[in-house]
C-alpha positions in Angstrom: 101.3 80.9 46.2 100.0 79.3 49.4 99.1 83.4 50.3 96.7 82.6 46.9 95.1 80.1 48.1 94.4 81.7 51.0 92.5 84.3 49.7 90.4 81.7 47.3 89.7 79.8 50.3 88.3 82.7 52.2 86.8 84.1 49.4 84.8 81.0 49.4 84.4 80.4 52.4 85.6 76.7 51.8 86.4 75.4 55.2 88.1 72.1 53.7 90.2 74.1 51.8 91.5 75.9 54.6 92.0 73.4 57.0 94.2 72.1 54.7 95.9 75.0 54.0 96.1 75.5 58.0 97.5 72.5 58.4 100.3 73.1 56.0 101.3 76.9 56.9 105.0 78.2 55.2 107.0 80.4 56.9 106.3 83.7 55.4 109.3 86.5 55.4 108.5 89.5 53.9 106.6 91.7 56.7 103.6 92.3 53.7 102.6 88.6 53.3 102.6 88.2 57.0 100.1 91.1 57.2 98.1 90.0 54.3 98.1 86.0 56.0 97.1 87.3 59.4 94.5 89.6 58.0 93.1 86.7 55.9 93.4 84.4 58.8 91.2 87.3 61.0 88.7 86.8 58.2 88.7 83.0 58.0 87.7 82.9 61.9 85.2 85.3 61.5 83.7 83.7 58.3 83.9 80.2 60.7 82.5 81.6 63.8 79.6 82.7 61.7 79.4 79.4 60.5 79.4 77.5 64.1 77.0 80.1 65.0 74.4 79.4 62.0 75.1 75.7 63.2 73.8 76.1 66.4 70.7 78.0 65.6 69.7 75.1 63.1 70.3 72.5 65.8 68.7 74.5 68.8 65.5 74.7 65.8 65.5 70.9 64.7 65.6 70.1 68.9 62.3 72.7 69.1 60.9 71.4 66.0 61.8 67.4 67.1 60.1 68.1 70.5 57.1 69.6 69.1 56.2 66.5 66.8 56.5 64.1 69.6 54.1 66.5 71.5 51.4 66.5 69.2 52.2 62.6 68.5 49.1 60.1 69.1 49.8 58.5 72.5 49.8 54.6 71.5 47.6 52.6 74.3 49.1 49.4 75.2 45.9 47.9 75.6 42.6 48.5 73.7 39.6 49.5 75.1 36.9 47.9 73.0 33.3 47.4 74.4 31.0 45.6 72.9 
């Protein structure tokens, strides 16, 4: 049952389900189950690393965009230079 839920979470890339499953790992008695769980956990780790990398790239791009917007922002003047 746990192994089936793990398969589904890995296939769907469901981070919340993975966290929940990893917080309650049962004892796997059969060698085949342990090997399958190990493989799935490696795949989940790979997916999470990819997601982390994508998030980092997005954050860096947002920082660049914000810096660009600040650099093109019109400068506010503290006093007005009005000549008649």
